[in-house]
C-alpha positions as CSV (number, residue, x, y, z in Angstrom):
1,M,0.0,37.6,14.0
2,S,-0.3,36.1,10.5
3,P,-0.7,32.3,9.5
4,S,2.3,30.0,9.0
5,Q,2.8,29.0,5.3
6,T,3.1,25.2,4.1
7,K,2.2,23.6,0.7
8,I,0.7,20.6,2.1
9,L,-0.3,19.9,5.7
10,I,-0.7,16.6,6.9
11,A,-3.2,15.5,9.4
12,G,-1.9,12.5,10.7
13,A,1.7,10.4,11.0
14,G,0.7,7.0,10.8
15,P,2.0,4.7,7.9
16,T,-0.1,6.8,5.6
17,G,0.9,10.0,6.8
18,L,4.2,9.7,7.1
19,T,4.4,7.8,3.3
20,L,3.2,11.0,2.2
21,A,5.6,13.3,3.7
22,L,8.6,11.0,2.7
23,W,7.5,11.0,-1.4
24,L,6.3,14.8,-0.8
25,T,9.4,15.4,0.5
26,R,12.1,13.4,-2.1
27,L,10.0,15.6,-4.8
28,G,10.8,18.6,-3.2
29,V,7.5,20.3,-1.4
30,P,7.7,21.4,1.7
31,V,5.4,19.9,4.3
32,R,4.2,19.9,7.8
33,I,3.0,16.7,9.5
34,F,0.9,16.4,12.8
35,D,-0.1,14.1,15.1
36,K,-2.4,14.0,18.3
37,A,-0.5,11.4,19.4
38,A,2.4,11.9,21.9
39,G,4.7,9.8,20.0
40,P,4.3,7.2,17.5
41,G,2.7,3.6,18.0
42,E,4.2,1.0,20.7
43,T,2.4,-2.1,20.0
44,S,2.5,-4.0,16.3
45,R,-0.5,-3.5,14.4
46,A,-0.3,-4.2,11.2
47,L,1.9,-6.8,10.1
48,A,2.2,-7.8,6.6
49,V,4.1,-5.8,4.1
50,Q,2.8,-6.2,0.7
51,A,5.2,-6.3,-2.6
52,R,3.6,-3.4,-4.0
53,T,4.4,-0.9,-1.3
54,L,8.3,-2.4,-1.2
55,E,8.4,-1.4,-4.6
56,F,7.4,2.3,-3.7
57,H,9.7,2.2,-0.9
58,R,12.3,1.2,-3.4
59,Q,11.5,4.3,-5.2
60,I,12.4,6.5,-2.6
61,G,15.6,4.4,-0.9
62,I,14.3,3.1,2.9
63,V,13.4,-0.2,1.4
64,E,16.4,-1.7,2.4
65,D,16.1,-0.5,5.9
66,V,12.5,-2.0,6.0
67,L,13.9,-5.6,4.8
68,A,16.4,-5.2,7.7
69,A,14.2,-4.7,9.8
70,G,11.7,-7.9,9.6
71,V,10.9,-11.2,8.5
72,R,10.5,-12.8,4.9
73,L,7.5,-15.8,5.6
74,E,9.2,-18.9,3.3
75,Q,6.1,-20.9,4.2
76,L,2.1,-20.8,4.9
77,T,1.1,-24.2,7.1
78,V,-2.4,-24.8,7.1
79,R,-3.6,-27.0,9.9
80,T,-6.9,-28.7,11.0
81,P,-7.7,-30.4,14.2
82,A,-6.7,-33.6,12.5
83,G,-3.1,-32.0,11.6
84,I,-1.1,-30.4,8.6
85,A,-3.2,-30.2,5.7
86,A,-1.2,-28.4,3.6
87,R,2.1,-26.4,3.0
88,L,2.1,-23.7,1.0
89,P,5.7,-21.9,-0.1
90,L,6.1,-18.1,0.0
91,S,9.4,-17.5,0.3
92,D,9.5,-16.9,-3.8
93,F,6.1,-17.1,-5.0
94,G,5.7,-13.8,-7.2
95,R,9.0,-14.8,-8.9
96,G,8.8,-12.4,-12.2
97,I,6.1,-10.6,-11.0
98,S,8.2,-8.2,-8.3
99,P,11.5,-7.6,-6.8
100,Y,9.8,-8.5,-3.9
101,S,8.2,-11.8,-4.9
102,F,8.2,-13.3,-1.0
103,A,6.1,-12.6,1.8
104,F,6.9,-10.3,4.6
105,A,6.2,-9.2,7.8
106,L,7.0,-5.9,9.6
107,P,5.6,-4.7,12.8
108,Q,3.5,-1.5,12.2
109,D,5.4,0.5,15.6
110,I,9.3,-0.8,13.6
111,H,7.9,0.2,10.1
112,E,6.8,3.8,11.3
113,R,10.1,4.4,13.2
114,I,11.7,3.6,10.4
115,M,9.8,6.1,8.2
116,I,10.3,8.8,11.1
117,T,14.3,8.4,10.9
118,H,14.1,9.0,7.4
119,L,11.7,11.6,7.2
120,E,14.2,13.3,10.0
121,R,16.9,12.7,8.2
122,A,15.4,15.1,5.8
123,G,14.6,17.8,7.8
124,V,10.8,17.3,8.8
125,R,9.7,16.6,12.0
126,V,6.2,15.2,13.0
127,E,4.8,17.6,15.0
128,R,3.0,15.8,18.5
129,N,0.6,16.3,20.8
130,T,-1.2,18.6,17.7
131,E,-4.6,18.4,16.8
132,L,-6.3,19.7,14.3
133,V,-9.2,22.4,15.7
134,A,-10.6,23.8,12.7
135,F,-10.5,24.2,9.1
136,E,-11.9,26.2,6.3
137,D,-11.4,26.0,1.8
138,R,-11.0,29.4,0.9
139,T,-11.0,28.5,-2.8
140,S,-6.8,29.5,-3.1
141,S,-6.0,27.9,0.3
142,V,-7.0,26.1,3.1
143,V,-6.5,27.8,6.2
144,A,-6.4,25.8,9.8
145,T,-6.3,25.8,13.1
146,L,-4.1,23.6,15.1
147,R,-3.9,23.6,18.6
148,N,-1.0,21.8,21.1
149,G,-1.5,22.2,24.5
150,G,-3.2,25.4,25.3
151,V,-1.5,26.8,22.6
152,T,-3.3,27.8,18.8
153,E,-1.4,28.8,15.6
154,T,-3.3,29.4,12.1
155,V,-1.5,27.8,9.2
156,C,-2.0,28.3,5.7
157,A,-1.6,25.9,3.0
158,A,-2.1,24.9,-0.4
159,Y,-3.7,21.1,0.6
160,L,-5.0,19.6,3.6
161,V,-4.7,15.9,3.6
162,G,-6.5,13.8,6.1
163,C,-4.7,10.8,7.2
164,D,-5.9,10.5,10.4
165,G,-7.8,7.2,11.0
166,A,-11.2,5.9,11.1
167,R,-12.6,8.4,13.2
168,S,-11.0,11.3,11.3
169,T,-11.0,14.9,12.1
170,V,-10.8,16.0,8.4
171,R,-13.7,13.5,7.5
172,H,-15.8,14.9,9.7
173,G,-15.1,18.6,8.8
174,L,-16.0,17.8,5.4
175,N,-19.3,16.1,6.5
176,I,-18.4,13.1,3.9
177,G,-20.3,9.6,5.3
178,F,-19.0,6.8,6.1
179,P,-21.2,4.1,5.2
180,G,-20.8,0.5,6.2
181,G,-21.0,-1.7,9.0
182,T,-19.8,-4.1,11.9
183,Y,-19.2,-7.4,11.2
184,E,-20.8,-9.4,14.3
185,Q,-17.4,-11.5,15.5
186,A,-15.4,-10.3,17.8
187,F,-11.7,-11.0,17.5
188,Y,-8.3,-11.5,19.2
189,V,-5.0,-10.3,18.9
190,A,-1.8,-11.1,21.1
191,D,1.8,-10.9,20.8
192,V,3.1,-13.2,22.8
193,T,6.4,-15.7,23.7
194,G,5.9,-19.1,24.0
195,S,6.3,-22.5,22.5
196,G,4.4,-25.0,19.9
197,A,4.8,-26.6,16.4
198,V,4.9,-23.0,14.9
199,T,6.9,-22.9,11.6
200,R,10.1,-21.2,11.7
201,N,9.9,-17.8,9.7
202,G,6.1,-19.3,8.3
203,M,2.8,-18.6,9.1
204,D,0.7,-21.6,10.6
205,T,-3.2,-21.3,10.3
206,T,-5.4,-23.6,11.5
207,V,-8.9,-24.1,10.2
208,S,-12.0,-26.0,11.9
209,A,-15.6,-26.4,11.3
210,Y,-15.4,-23.0,13.9
211,G,-13.2,-20.5,12.2
212,F,-9.6,-19.7,12.3
213,A,-6.7,-18.9,14.0
214,I,-3.2,-17.8,13.0
215,A,0.5,-18.0,14.4
216,M,3.3,-15.9,12.7
217,P,6.4,-14.4,13.7
218,V,5.5,-10.4,14.7
219,R,10.0,-9.3,15.5
220,Q,13.3,-10.8,15.0
221,S,13.4,-11.4,18.9
222,G,11.0,-14.6,18.2
223,S,7.5,-13.2,19.6
224,L,5.0,-14.5,18.1
225,R,1.5,-13.0,16.7
226,L,-1.7,-14.8,17.2
227,I,-5.0,-13.9,15.8
228,G,-8.4,-16.2,16.0
229,I,-11.9,-15.5,16.8
230,V,-13.2,-14.9,20.5
231,P,-15.1,-17.8,21.7
232,K,-18.6,-17.6,21.2
233,A,-18.9,-18.2,25.3
234,H,-16.8,-15.0,26.0
235,E,-17.8,-13.0,23.0
236,A,-20.5,-10.9,25.1
237,D,-18.1,-10.3,28.0
238,E,-18.1,-6.5,29.1
239,T,-14.2,-7.2,29.6
240,I,-12.6,-10.2,27.6
241,T,-9.2,-10.8,29.1
242,F,-6.7,-13.3,27.7
243,E,-6.6,-15.4,30.7
244,A,-10.9,-16.0,30.4
245,I,-9.8,-17.4,26.2
246,R,-6.4,-18.8,27.4
247,A,-6.9,-22.7,26.8
248,D,-9.1,-21.5,23.7
249,V,-6.2,-19.8,22.0
250,E,-3.7,-22.4,23.3
251,R,-5.6,-25.0,21.9
252,D,-6.3,-23.2,18.4
253,T,-3.3,-22.0,17.6
254,G,-1.0,-24.8,19.1
255,I,1.0,-22.4,21.0
256,K,1.8,-22.7,24.6
257,V,1.6,-18.9,25.8
258,N,4.5,-18.2,28.1
259,E,4.0,-14.4,28.4
260,V,1.5,-12.2,26.9
261,N,3.5,-8.8,25.7
262,W,0.2,-7.3,24.0
263,F,-3.6,-8.1,24.1
264,S,-6.2,-6.5,22.5
265,T,-10.0,-7.2,21.5
266,Y,-11.6,-6.0,18.6
267,R,-15.0,-5.8,16.2
268,V,-14.0,-5.6,12.6
269,H,-15.7,-2.4,10.5
270,H,-16.1,-2.4,6.4
271,R,-16.7,1.3,5.5
272,V,-15.6,3.7,2.4
273,A,-16.1,7.2,2.5
274,E,-18.6,8.6,0.0
275,R,-15.9,10.8,-1.3
276,F,-12.1,11.2,-1.1
277,R,-11.4,14.9,-1.8
278,V,-13.3,18.4,-1.4
279,G,-12.0,20.9,-3.0
280,R,-8.5,21.0,-1.6
281,V,-8.9,18.7,1.2
282,F,-8.4,14.9,0.6
283,L,-8.9,11.9,2.6
284,C,-6.0,8.9,2.8
285,G,-5.8,5.5,4.1
286,D,-7.9,4.6,7.0
287,A,-10.2,8.4,7.1
288,G,-11.1,7.1,3.5
289,H,-11.7,3.0,3.9
290,I,-11.8,0.7,6.5
291,H,-12.1,-3.6,5.9
292,S,-11.7,-6.5,7.2
293,P,-8.1,-7.9,7.6
294,A,-8.3,-10.3,5.6
295,G,-5.0,-10.5,3.3
296,G,-3.0,-7.7,5.3
297,Q,-4.5,-5.3,3.1
298,G,-5.4,-2.2,5.3
299,M,-1.7,-0.4,6.0
300,N,-0.8,-1.2,2.2
301,T,-3.6,0.2,0.8
302,G,-3.4,3.5,2.5
303,M,0.3,3.7,1.8
304,G,-0.8,3.4,-1.9
305,D,-3.4,6.0,-1.5
306,A,-0.5,8.1,-0.1
307,V,1.7,7.4,-3.3
308,N,-1.1,8.1,-5.3
309,L,-1.8,11.5,-4.2
310,G,1.2,12.2,-3.5
311,W,3.4,12.5,-7.0
312,K,0.1,14.4,-8.1
313,L,0.2,16.9,-5.7
314,A,3.9,17.4,-5.9
315,A,3.7,17.9,-9.4
316,V,0.7,20.6,-9.2
317,V,2.0,22.4,-6.6
318,Q,5.6,23.1,-8.5
319,G,3.8,24.1,-11.6
320,R,4.6,20.9,-13.6
321,A,0.6,19.7,-14.2
322,D,-2.8,21.3,-14.5
323,Q,-4.9,21.4,-11.1
324,R,-7.0,18.6,-13.6
325,L,-4.2,15.9,-12.5
326,L,-5.7,15.8,-9.1
327,D,-9.2,15.1,-10.2
328,S,-7.7,11.8,-10.9
329,Y,-6.7,10.7,-7.4
330,E,-10.4,10.1,-6.1
331,P,-11.4,7.6,-8.9
332,E,-8.6,5.8,-8.7
333,R,-8.4,5.1,-5.2
334,I,-12.0,5.2,-4.3
335,A,-12.8,2.7,-7.4
336,F,-9.9,0.4,-5.9
337,A,-11.2,0.7,-1.9
338,R,-14.5,-0.2,-3.3
339,K,-13.4,-3.3,-5.0
340,L,-11.2,-4.4,-2.2
341,I,-14.2,-4.1,0.7
342,E,-16.3,-6.1,-1.6
343,S,-13.5,-9.4,-2.0
344,T,-12.1,-9.1,1.5
345,D,-15.8,-8.6,3.0
346,T,-16.2,-12.4,0.9
347,A,-13.6,-13.8,2.4
348,F,-13.8,-12.6,5.4
349,R,-17.6,-13.9,5.7
350,F,-16.4,-17.3,4.6
351,I,-13.5,-17.7,7.1
352,T,-15.4,-16.8,9.9
353,S,-19.2,-18.6,9.1
354,R,-20.3,-20.5,11.6
355,S,-22.2,-22.4,9.0
356,R,-22.3,-26.1,9.8
357,L,-21.8,-27.0,6.0
358,V,-19.1,-23.7,5.0
359,G,-17.0,-25.1,8.1
360,L,-16.8,-28.7,6.8
361,F,-15.9,-27.4,3.9
362,R,-13.5,-25.6,5.0
363,R,-12.1,-27.8,7.4
364,Y,-11.7,-30.6,4.8
365,L,-12.0,-29.4,1.4
366,M,-10.0,-25.9,1.1
367,P,-6.6,-27.2,2.3
368,K,-6.3,-29.7,-0.4
369,I,-7.8,-27.5,-3.1
370,L,-5.1,-24.5,-1.7
371,N,-2.4,-27.1,-1.6
372,V,-3.4,-27.9,-5.2
373,L,-3.9,-24.5,-6.7
374,L,-0.7,-22.8,-5.1
375,H,1.7,-25.6,-6.3
376,T,1.4,-24.6,-9.8
377,S,3.0,-21.4,-11.2
378,F,-0.4,-20.2,-12.3
379,G,-1.8,-20.2,-9.1
380,S,1.0,-19.2,-7.1
381,R,1.3,-15.8,-9.4
382,A,-2.4,-15.5,-9.3
383,F,-2.7,-15.5,-5.4
384,F,0.5,-13.4,-5.4
385,G,-0.8,-10.9,-8.0
386,L,-4.1,-10.5,-5.6
387,I,-2.3,-10.1,-2.3
388,S,0.8,-8.2,-3.2
389,Q,-1.3,-5.5,-5.0
390,A,0.7,-5.8,-8.1
391,A,-2.4,-6.7,-9.6
392,I,-3.8,-2.8,-9.0
393,Q,-5.0,-1.1,-12.5
394,Y,-6.4,2.1,-12.9
395,R,-7.8,1.4,-16.5
396,S,-11.2,3.1,-16.3
397,G,-9.3,6.0,-14.8
398,P,-9.4,9.7,-16.0
399,I,-5.6,9.8,-17.0
400,S,-5.6,6.3,-18.6
401,S,-5.4,5.7,-22.3
402,G,-4.1,3.4,-24.9
403,T,-3.3,-0.4,-25.1
404,A,-0.4,-2.0,-26.5
405,G,0.0,-6.0,-26.4
406,K,-1.8,-6.9,-23.2
407,I,-0.8,-4.2,-21.0
408,S,-3.2,-0.9,-20.7
409,G,-2.8,2.4,-19.9
410,G,-4.0,2.5,-16.1
411,D,-2.1,-1.0,-15.3
412,R,0.8,-1.0,-13.3
413,L,4.5,-1.2,-15.2
414,P,5.4,-4.6,-15.8
415,Y,8.8,-6.0,-13.9
416,V,11.4,-7.1,-16.5
417,L,14.9,-8.3,-15.8
418,T,17.3,-6.9,-18.3
419,A,20.9,-8.0,-18.6
420,S,22.3,-5.5,-16.4
421,G,19.2,-4.9,-13.9
422,N,15.6,-4.2,-14.3
423,N,13.5,-2.4,-16.1
424,F,12.3,-0.7,-12.5
425,E,15.4,1.2,-11.5
426,P,14.5,4.3,-13.7
427,L,11.1,4.9,-11.5
428,R,13.9,5.7,-8.5
429,S,13.6,9.0,-10.6
430,L,10.0,9.7,-9.7
431,D,9.6,11.3,-12.8
432,W,7.5,10.9,-16.2
433,Q,9.5,8.7,-18.3
434,V,8.9,6.4,-21.7
435,H,9.7,3.1,-21.7
436,V,10.2,1.4,-25.1
437,Y,10.8,-2.8,-25.3
438,G,12.9,-3.4,-28.7
439,A,14.7,-0.1,-30.4
440,A,13.6,3.3,-30.0
441,N,13.8,4.9,-33.6
442,A,15.5,8.1,-33.8
443,E,12.2,10.0,-35.0
444,F,10.9,9.4,-31.7
445,R,13.5,10.5,-29.6
446,A,13.9,13.7,-31.7
447,I,10.4,14.8,-31.2
448,L,9.9,13.7,-27.8
449,A,13.1,15.6,-26.8
450,P,11.8,18.7,-26.1
451,T,9.6,17.5,-23.4
452,G,12.3,16.7,-21.3
453,I,10.7,13.2,-20.5
454,P,13.4,10.5,-20.6
455,I,13.2,7.6,-23.0
456,H,14.5,3.9,-21.4
457,S,14.7,1.5,-24.2
458,F,15.3,-2.2,-22.9
459,A,16.6,-4.9,-25.2
460,W,13.3,-7.3,-26.5
461,S,13.6,-10.5,-24.5
462,D,11.5,-13.6,-23.5
463,M,10.6,-12.2,-20.1
464,A,8.9,-8.8,-22.2
465,K,6.9,-10.7,-24.0
466,A,5.8,-12.9,-21.2
467,T,4.6,-9.9,-19.5
468,G,2.3,-8.8,-22.0
469,L,4.5,-5.7,-23.2
470,H,4.3,-5.1,-27.1
471,R,7.1,-5.4,-28.9
472,D,8.9,-1.9,-30.4
473,G,5.7,-0.3,-28.6
474,A,6.0,2.9,-26.3
475,Y,4.7,3.4,-22.3
476,L,4.6,6.5,-21.0
477,V,5.3,5.7,-17.2
478,R,3.9,8.0,-14.4
479,P,6.0,8.5,-11.2
480,D,4.2,6.2,-9.7
481,G,5.3,3.3,-11.8
482,H,1.7,2.9,-13.2
483,V,1.1,3.4,-17.2
484,A,-0.4,6.7,-18.3
485,L,-0.2,6.0,-21.9
486,A,0.3,2.8,-23.7
487,S,0.9,2.5,-27.8
488,P,1.9,-0.2,-30.0
489,V,3.8,2.2,-32.4
490,Q,6.2,4.8,-31.9
491,E,3.8,7.9,-32.6
492,A,5.0,10.7,-31.2
493,A,2.1,13.0,-31.6
494,A,-0.1,11.0,-29.2
495,F,2.7,11.4,-26.3
496,Q,2.3,15.2,-27.0
497,R,-0.8,15.3,-26.8
498,Y,-1.3,13.2,-23.5
499,L,1.2,15.8,-21.8
500,A,-0.3,18.9,-23.1
501,A,-3.8,18.0,-22.4
502,L,-2.6,17.7,-18.2
503,S,0.3,20.7,-19.2
504,L,2.8,17.9,-17.7
505,R,6.3,18.7,-17.6
506,P,9.0,16.9,-15.8
507,R,10.9,17.4,-12.7
508,L,13.7,20.2,-12.5
509,A,15.5,18.4,-10.2
510,E,18.1,15.7,-9.6
511,R,19.0,16.0,-13.3
512,A,21.7,13.0,-13.4
513,P,22.6,10.4,-16.1
514,Y,21.2,7.1,-15.8
515,R,22.6,4.1,-17.2
516,V,20.2,1.8,-18.5
517,A,21.2,-1.4,-20.4
518,G,24.7,0.1,-21.2
519,T,23.2,3.0,-22.7
520,M,23.2,6.4,-21.2
521,H,19.7,8.4,-20.7
522,S,19.1,11.5,-19.2
523,L,16.8,11.4,-16.4
524,A,14.9,14.7,-17.1
């Protein structure tokens, strides 16, 4: 029997695999996605959905469903055993940076179901109870063996992507090392119903000399997520039950627990794979990196991997780019994963340290410092940029070039409000485009017209200036909203050279006129 054929084979149907499948499907690329689990997760697991992830969801048309299902967090309340030490606003702390300037929480199981629904509407079904038995990269394709029950199937794909978690079969099959370690503290996580002095639509963090505990809403139905360090007296228990640590949890979180819907304990690992790619096989998400939950970055980072790889795979398999475009995936994303590991590791060790000196600082001084910083525009914007992933940049990446104003190739395109909307609207095309903030001259338009890349011209404004954009400069923007080439002058030849170097062409589908700032433009 001849093998089944597909363009992209995706192992793993968690948030990372589903994001990759959605982007590829929206871009018109045939995919197959499978998972060894019988169905999507039933527990809340990851909660934080960062602004950058919401921006990506907006591009593929699912953000409204995601926002409708979750909770906007309006305030971070920092408590100590002595009482409330600080109240920090979260409802609009990223104003002017992103259309999603707030903190947002959505349980992972609900998040996955929303993505699955949209994927099914596009005609793609997750193949359940299916595992990867073996695969071989044959240079021109990847041949994989899948097993569902007692039935095996051979699949021939242009590329295989491992989105199959920390114990990735794909990573093991590639024999890629996964160096790192495990933190010594054990943690608990519980979804409960209960009562107490909890901030409505907020996050409550209790800091003390021994560590921390968090209480926050999980679902719109009113249940709470409790997170904290397992008391030292129970760390060595063979089995840690909620009842064994109930008194400590209720004391630390201030929540009287009436019912426990889910409870688990775990130890946190911090690892980054040595490679994210070997030939026609890629790693995304937890298959390539795992780290502490500090800042709610894990799931969002995996979804960012999927977006970064998705548009590049689509361009290559559809013949709109040279295969060398794929060479940029690993250096861009592995660099960020390593930086994230370093920063979350530092934060995690600080908030979990049992040093008496650190504990006193954490309890008495840290809340006061946070209270001062995050009530300033600079402090809140800096905190938002760090947490929201809006500050991710690929300046040192192989496909980033030039600087115009304060914006360099590799930076995320700054968000700018316009008279009729904002400059992120054209990103829904999932296509290459040129942005000019000021006036696009006729010669520049005419010379670039044969490339098929649309030019969007936005009126110069104080906001554009404040973001660091250069007046009358030109920015070649990638399908994921990052700047590829930044030029302070509208020199068409530089853009032609960039496009030619990677054999880049715009998409052939979805060519509809798009209106920006009162002017009609073509999307292709």
